[in-house]
BAVEXMI-110627 format. One line per 2 residues: number of its first residue (from 0); their letters; for each residue x, y, z of C-alpha. Coordinates in nm, 4 decimals. Each point is the difference from the previous one (the first is absolute). Layout:
N
NUM) A) X/Y/Z ~ ...
This chain:
337
0) MN) 2.9348/-2.4731/-3.9825 ~ 0.0431/0.3800/0.0103
2) QL) -0.1899/0.2411/0.2249 ~ -0.2625/0.0851/-0.2629
4) QT) -0.0707/-0.3667/-0.0713 ~ -0.0313/-0.0643/0.3721
6) VQ) -0.2544/0.2807/0.0318 ~ -0.2034/-0.1472/-0.2880
8) TL) -0.0463/-0.3244/0.1962 ~ -0.1618/0.1796/0.2930
10) PE) -0.3796/0.0105/0.0475 ~ -0.1791/0.2717/-0.1974
12) TT) -0.0936/0.2051/0.3107 ~ 0.3635/-0.0009/0.1138
14) RD) 0.1202/0.1071/-0.3471 ~ -0.2523/0.2833/0.0053
16) LI) 0.1383/0.1101/0.3357 ~ 0.3568/-0.0033/-0.1360
18) MK) -0.1035/0.2089/-0.3018 ~ -0.1776/0.2486/0.2251
20) LA) 0.3150/0.0394/0.2093 ~ 0.2195/0.0315/-0.3088
22) HQ) -0.2164/0.2800/-0.1400 ~ 0.0502/0.1911/0.3261
24) AP) 0.3788/0.0076/-0.0543 ~ 0.0867/0.3328/-0.1725
26) GL) 0.2222/0.0350/-0.3068 ~ 0.0447/-0.3683/-0.0870
28) SD) -0.0194/0.0782/-0.3729 ~ 0.3195/0.2073/0.0296
30) LT) 0.2064/-0.2867/0.1416 ~ 0.2204/-0.2453/-0.1839
32) PE) -0.1102/-0.3645/0.0139 ~ 0.2724/-0.0706/0.2573
34) QA) -0.1090/0.2934/0.2156 ~ -0.3669/-0.0980/-0.0297
36) QA) 0.0837/-0.3533/0.1118 ~ 0.1917/0.1310/0.3021
38) VA) -0.2930/0.2266/0.0925 ~ -0.2447/-0.2843/-0.0467
40) QA) 0.1981/-0.2287/0.2270 ~ 0.0167/0.2591/0.2767
42) FL) -0.3495/0.1404/-0.0487 ~ -0.1883/-0.3235/-0.0475
44) GE) 0.2020/-0.1749/0.2676 ~ -0.0961/0.2374/0.2813
46) QL) -0.3190/0.1635/-0.1240 ~ -0.1559/-0.3200/-0.1236
48) KA) 0.0880/-0.1771/0.3215 ~ -0.1662/0.2728/0.2069
50) EL) -0.3020/0.0239/-0.2296 ~ -0.0502/-0.3742/-0.0127
52) GR) 0.0351/-0.0173/0.3761 ~ -0.2792/0.2539/0.0409
54) AV) -0.2150/-0.1789/-0.2565 ~ 0.0427/-0.3364/0.1725
56) LA) -0.0771/0.1528/0.3396 ~ -0.3100/0.1699/-0.1394
58) ER) -0.1208/-0.3388/-0.1215 ~ 0.0513/-0.1483/0.3463
60) VN) -0.1895/0.2752/0.1835 ~ -0.3766/-0.0223/-0.0370
62) LD) -0.0867/0.3629/0.0752 ~ -0.3714/-0.0667/0.0483
64) EE) 0.0661/-0.2708/0.2568 ~ 0.2696/0.1974/0.1832
66) TG) -0.2208/0.3089/0.0130 ~ -0.2805/-0.2087/0.1476
68) RF) 0.2295/-0.1478/0.2659 ~ 0.1392/0.3426/0.0870
70) LE) -0.3450/0.1547/0.0422 ~ -0.1226/-0.2939/0.2079
72) DQ) 0.2826/0.0676/0.2468 ~ -0.1346/0.3475/0.0757
74) RS) -0.2120/-0.0097/0.3150 ~ -0.1847/0.3266/-0.0594
76) IH) -0.2665/0.0154/-0.2705 ~ 0.0874/0.3670/-0.0552
78) TR) 0.3675/-0.0842/-0.0520 ~ -0.0975/-0.2761/-0.2409
80) RA) -0.2093/0.2383/-0.2064 ~ 0.2712/0.2661/-0.0099
82) YA) 0.2674/-0.2541/-0.0959 ~ -0.2257/-0.1569/-0.2645
84) SA) -0.0602/0.3418/-0.1570 ~ 0.3734/0.0818/-0.0019
86) LS) 0.0888/-0.3366/-0.1561 ~ -0.2733/0.0292/-0.2630
88) GF) 0.1298/0.3387/-0.1199 ~ 0.3575/-0.1253/0.0038
90) RT) -0.0805/-0.3102/-0.2053 ~ -0.1783/0.2140/-0.2583
92) WL) 0.3146/0.2120/-0.0297 ~ 0.2170/-0.3123/-0.0357
94) KV) -0.2198/-0.1244/-0.2826 ~ 0.0162/0.3315/-0.1856
96) QH) 0.3789/0.0119/0.0414 ~ 0.0414/-0.3673/-0.1008
98) LQ) 0.1822/-0.0701/0.3277 ~ -0.0018/-0.2990/0.2331
100) AA) -0.0541/0.0567/0.3714 ~ 0.2584/-0.2648/0.0935
102) GL) 0.2821/0.1725/-0.1877 ~ -0.0738/0.3643/0.0786
104) TP) 0.3123/0.2094/0.0639 ~ 0.0397/0.2991/0.2358
106) AQ) 0.0272/0.2286/-0.3049 ~ -0.3334/-0.1305/-0.1293
108) AD) -0.1500/0.0438/0.3472 ~ 0.1106/0.3645/-0.0174
110) DY) -0.1740/0.0253/-0.3400 ~ -0.3214/-0.1206/0.1594
112) IR) 0.0273/0.2599/0.2769 ~ 0.0574/0.2710/-0.2620
114) EL) -0.3157/-0.1130/-0.1763 ~ -0.1987/0.0210/0.3236
116) KA) 0.1184/0.3578/0.0391 ~ -0.0784/0.0771/-0.3649
118) EG) -0.3556/-0.1229/0.0604 ~ -0.0308/0.2656/0.2686
120) KD) -0.0068/-0.2406/0.2960 ~ 0.0632/0.1878/0.3234
122) DD) 0.2986/-0.1014/0.2098 ~ -0.2080/-0.1889/0.2564
124) TA) -0.1827/-0.2045/-0.2653 ~ 0.3219/-0.0801/-0.1856
126) RL) 0.1826/-0.0815/0.3230 ~ -0.2724/-0.2406/0.1134
128) RI) -0.0020/-0.1764/-0.3393 ~ 0.3774/-0.0390/0.0059
130) AA) -0.0111/-0.1274/0.3577 ~ -0.2532/-0.2641/-0.1105
132) LS) 0.2186/-0.1048/-0.2942 ~ 0.3113/-0.0099/0.2173
134) SF) -0.1834/-0.2287/0.2437 ~ -0.1032/-0.2233/-0.2898
136) YT) 0.3570/-0.0318/-0.1279 ~ 0.1265/-0.0720/0.3510
138) FL) -0.2571/-0.2811/0.0090 ~ 0.1320/-0.1299/-0.3359
140) ER) 0.3602/0.0204/0.1263 ~ -0.0844/-0.2487/0.2734
142) RY) -0.1396/-0.2420/-0.2585 ~ 0.2515/0.0377/-0.2828
144) AE) 0.3724/0.0344/0.0655 ~ 0.0551/0.1665/-0.3402
146) IR) -0.2442/0.2887/0.0553 ~ 0.1114/0.3302/0.1490
148) NP) -0.2292/0.2817/0.1107 ~ 0.0491/0.2733/-0.2659
150) FR) -0.1822/0.2589/0.2123 ~ 0.2494/-0.0311/0.2845
152) GT) 0.2195/0.3098/-0.0121 ~ -0.1634/0.1627/-0.3021
154) KI) 0.1486/0.3440/-0.0530 ~ -0.3178/0.1964/-0.0619
156) RP) -0.2346/-0.1437/0.2599 ~ -0.2678/0.2636/0.0780
158) RS) 0.0574/0.1788/0.3255 ~ -0.2238/-0.0806/0.2910
160) SW) -0.2446/0.2735/0.0907 ~ -0.1635/0.0328/0.3404
162) AT) -0.3392/0.1610/0.0358 ~ -0.0445/0.2035/0.3171
164) AV) -0.2535/-0.1715/0.2205 ~ -0.3412/0.1562/0.0560
166) IP) -0.0774/-0.0765/0.3624 ~ -0.3366/0.0532/0.1705
168) SP) 0.0062/0.2616/0.2718 ~ -0.0840/-0.0977/0.3612
170) KE) -0.3483/0.1493/-0.0453 ~ -0.0524/-0.1943/-0.3232
172) LE) 0.1196/-0.3209/0.1661 ~ -0.2514/0.0538/0.2761
174) TI) -0.2801/0.0566/-0.2543 ~ 0.0950/-0.3028/-0.2096
176) QE) 0.0072/-0.2281/0.3036 ~ -0.3157/0.1430/0.1572
178) KA) -0.2075/-0.0439/-0.3172 ~ 0.1383/-0.3429/-0.0941
180) DP) -0.1922/-0.3236/0.0390 ~ 0.1300/-0.2489/0.2607
182) LL) 0.2132/-0.1950/-0.2496 ~ 0.1724/0.3127/-0.1335
184) KA) 0.0516/0.1305/0.3529 ~ 0.1857/-0.3205/0.0783
186) VL) 0.2057/0.0211/-0.3217 ~ 0.0989/0.3615/0.0667
188) AV) 0.0841/-0.0687/0.3640 ~ 0.2409/-0.2802/-0.0938
190) IL) 0.1752/0.1964/-0.2766 ~ 0.0337/0.3193/0.2036
192) ET) 0.1326/-0.1929/0.3002 ~ 0.2392/-0.2338/-0.1807
194) GL) 0.0794/0.1614/-0.3373 ~ -0.0819/-0.3277/-0.1774
196) RI) -0.0812/-0.0058/-0.3696 ~ -0.3607/-0.0876/-0.0709
198) GA) 0.1283/-0.3022/-0.1918 ~ 0.1297/-0.1384/0.3301
200) LP) -0.3393/0.0011/0.1732 ~ -0.1482/-0.3212/-0.1489
202) EL) 0.2927/-0.2004/0.1459 ~ -0.0016/0.1802/0.3365
204) RV) 0.0122/-0.2359/0.2993 ~ -0.0552/0.1418/0.3489
206) KA) 0.0865/-0.1866/0.3194 ~ -0.1896/0.0236/0.3263
208) DG) 0.2419/0.2601/0.1395 ~ -0.0380/0.2225/-0.3087
210) SF) 0.3363/-0.0905/-0.1559 ~ -0.0307/-0.0694/-0.3704
212) YT) 0.1673/-0.1150/-0.3183 ~ -0.0961/0.0031/-0.3670
214) LT) 0.1299/-0.0311/-0.3549 ~ 0.0884/0.3160/-0.1889
216) KG) 0.1321/-0.0151/-0.3566 ~ 0.0416/-0.3741/0.0463
218) KR) 0.2172/0.0269/0.3125 ~ -0.0850/-0.0740/0.3617
220) FE) -0.0214/0.3124/0.2131 ~ -0.0003/-0.0085/0.3815
222) GF) -0.1661/0.2921/0.1770 ~ 0.2210/0.1968/0.2363
224) ES) -0.2755/0.1175/0.2330 ~ -0.3214/-0.1814/0.0909
226) LS) -0.3281/0.1352/-0.1301 ~ -0.1585/0.2336/0.2517
228) RE) -0.3060/-0.0974/0.1974 ~ -0.1990/0.2704/-0.1848
230) TR) 0.0873/-0.1444/-0.3394 ~ -0.0840/-0.3529/0.1092
232) EL) -0.3345/0.1266/0.1285 ~ -0.0713/0.1543/-0.3407
234) LA) 0.0788/-0.3350/-0.1629 ~ -0.2449/-0.1680/0.2354
236) SA) -0.2653/0.2701/-0.0582 ~ 0.0200/-0.0676/-0.3725
238) GL) -0.0697/-0.3685/0.0654 ~ 0.3453/-0.1010/-0.1181
240) SG) 0.1973/-0.2980/0.1194 ~ 0.2367/0.0805/0.2817
242) SR) 0.2739/-0.2219/-0.1434 ~ -0.0365/0.0687/-0.3736
244) PF) -0.2202/0.3067/-0.0333 ~ 0.0186/0.0519/-0.3783
246) DP) -0.0212/-0.3624/-0.1085 ~ -0.1308/0.0135/-0.3620
248) EA) -0.1981/-0.3212/0.0370 ~ -0.1769/0.1212/0.3139
250) LN) -0.0935/0.3446/-0.1305 ~ -0.3010/-0.1064/-0.2044
252) GR) 0.2180/-0.1851/-0.2483 ~ 0.1428/0.3227/-0.1417
254) GG) 0.3302/-0.1676/-0.0734 ~ -0.1251/-0.2286/-0.2749
256) AK) 0.1556/-0.3315/-0.0945 ~ 0.3144/0.1372/-0.1640
258) DP) 0.2506/0.2215/0.1816 ~ -0.2403/0.0817/0.2874
260) AS) 0.2492/0.2196/0.1872 ~ 0.0550/0.2355/-0.2940
262) RM) -0.3702/0.0112/-0.0769 ~ -0.0769/0.0801/0.3623
264) AA) 0.2534/0.2840/0.0016 ~ -0.1495/0.1372/-0.3223
266) SL) -0.3486/-0.0163/0.1504 ~ 0.1078/0.1900/0.3123
268) TT) 0.1817/0.2573/-0.2137 ~ -0.3087/0.0645/-0.2127
270) RL) -0.2168/0.0289/0.3086 ~ 0.2332/0.2508/0.1660
272) VR) 0.0444/0.2143/-0.3128 ~ -0.3768/0.0169/-0.0553
274) HC) -0.0453/0.1060/0.3615 ~ 0.2473/0.2847/-0.0527
276) EA) -0.1624/0.0942/-0.3319 ~ -0.3365/0.0416/0.1735
278) LK) 0.1543/0.2147/0.2739 ~ 0.1833/0.2160/-0.2535
280) AA) -0.3220/0.0484/-0.1997 ~ -0.1644/0.1152/0.3228
282) GA) 0.2804/0.2531/0.0554 ~ 0.1433/-0.1791/0.3028
284) LG) 0.3352/-0.0903/-0.1628 ~ 0.2453/0.1862/-0.2198
286) AV) 0.1056/-0.3134/-0.1899 ~ -0.0920/-0.3627/-0.0617
288) YS) 0.2455/-0.2067/0.2027 ~ 0.1278/-0.3477/-0.0788
290) PH) 0.1027/-0.2636/0.2572 ~ 0.3648/0.0873/-0.0646
292) DF) -0.0664/0.3599/0.1018 ~ -0.0866/-0.1286/0.3482
294) RH) 0.3297/-0.1918/0.0036 ~ 0.1644/0.3345/-0.0831
296) AF) -0.1928/0.1525/0.2910 ~ 0.1506/-0.2637/0.2302
298) AE) 0.3505/0.0815/-0.1277 ~ -0.0585/0.3738/0.0376
300) AH) -0.1263/-0.0430/0.3557 ~ 0.3068/-0.2051/0.0986
302) AG) 0.2719/0.1667/-0.2096 ~ 0.1674/0.1247/0.3181
304) EG) 0.0643/-0.3563/0.1178 ~ 0.2993/-0.0303/-0.2327
306) LV) 0.0965/-0.1807/-0.3187 ~ 0.0570/-0.3433/0.1548
308) WL) -0.3334/0.0075/0.1845 ~ -0.1869/0.0961/-0.3165
310) RD) 0.1916/-0.2424/-0.2220 ~ -0.0985/-0.2918/0.2212
312) RL) -0.3682/0.0889/0.0220 ~ -0.0454/0.0977/-0.3630
314) GH) 0.1790/-0.3167/-0.1099 ~ 0.2540/0.1824/-0.2162
316) AS) 0.2966/-0.1972/-0.1314 ~ 0.2575/0.2515/0.1249
318) IA) 0.0601/0.3278/0.1806 ~ 0.0673/0.1603/-0.3392
320) VT) -0.3540/-0.0800/-0.1173 ~ -0.1470/0.1532/0.3162
322) EH) 0.2174/0.3092/-0.0360 ~ -0.1086/0.0476/-0.3623
324) YL) -0.3600/-0.0537/0.1085 ~ 0.0202/0.2681/0.2700
326) KN) 0.1751/0.2493/-0.2270 ~ -0.2039/-0.0481/-0.3136
328) TL) -0.3397/-0.1334/0.1029 ~ -0.0427/0.1826/0.3288
330) GR) 0.2220/0.2961/-0.0889 ~ 0.1967/-0.0169/0.3228
332) NT) 0.3581/0.0994/0.0798 ~ 0.1647/-0.3214/0.1201
334) SG) 0.3276/0.1509/0.1202 ~ -0.1102/-0.0191/0.3609
336) V) -0.2014/-0.3216/-0.0233
C-alpha cells in the first residue's frame, strides 16, 4: 500500500488535518512527483507528528475543569477575580485564532502580547494579565508533563512600571488617626507599626507578650518586634480580641461564609478609603489614601534601617525587590542603604 492509499484509510478528521498541512507547504505544484513525495515524507512525518501531538493533548486537557481548579487554588478573592478576567480574555483570543491552549507556542504567546498592546492596554495591565497566564501554565505544567509554559521567556513582555507612592504627611497621619473610629484606629496602628498588608490582618495572631504572626500572600509571616503596649491598648479599646483582633467571624460576621479573610480585608479597605474620602472632602487631606499607602508610610519612616531590615519586615522575596521598591516607589537613592 503506497503513502496515498495509507492516508485514505485514516479517519476523516485526520485526513482533513493532513490536507490542511499540505496546503501550507509552498510551491508543491512546481515539484516533480518524486520531489513531492520526498517533501511529503519529510513534511508530514514531522509536522503531522507535532500537530497530532498537540491535537491529542488538547483533547486530554479539559480547559474548563483546569481553569476551575487553578482559580480555586488562589486564596485571595481579588486574585481570583483578576486571574479569571485574564483567562477569560485569553480564551476568547484563542477561539478567534483557532488555537488550543495546551499546544500554544512561545511565538503565539508573543502574538497575544502584541494584540494586547494593539488594543491599547497599558504596560501594567498587560503585565498583570501575562503574569496570570504564566501562573496558569505553570499550574498546567505540574499536571501534564507534555505542556510547557509559552509565556516563560517571551521576548516582548511589557516592561514593569512603578508608580511613585503618595504617602500621607505626618500632619495628615495625625488627622486620619484622630478622626478615625476605634476599629480604624486599631487597623492604622498595626499597619503603621508593622508594615503589614491589610490582607494579613484577618489572620493576625497576637500572643500575650505582643509577639505576633500571620499569613500574608498565603505564607506564614513572623513579626520581628512585638506590638507596642499603645497598639495593644487601641485593640482593646476597639473591643477586639487580644489574640486574634481582626477575626472575620467575630467582627459582626463581616467575613461571610466563603473566603472570610479576603472579605474582611476588603471590608476594612472600603471603610478606610471612605474615611479618607470624607476627610479630603472636608479639606483635611490632599489625597484619598489606601491601606497600601500606610504600608508605604511605614517603609518611608524606616528606610534608613537598611535593605535587609526592610526586606524582612515588608516580606519581600529578595533584597533586589526591596531595592527596586525604594528606588521606584519611594524615590530614594539606595547607594548608601
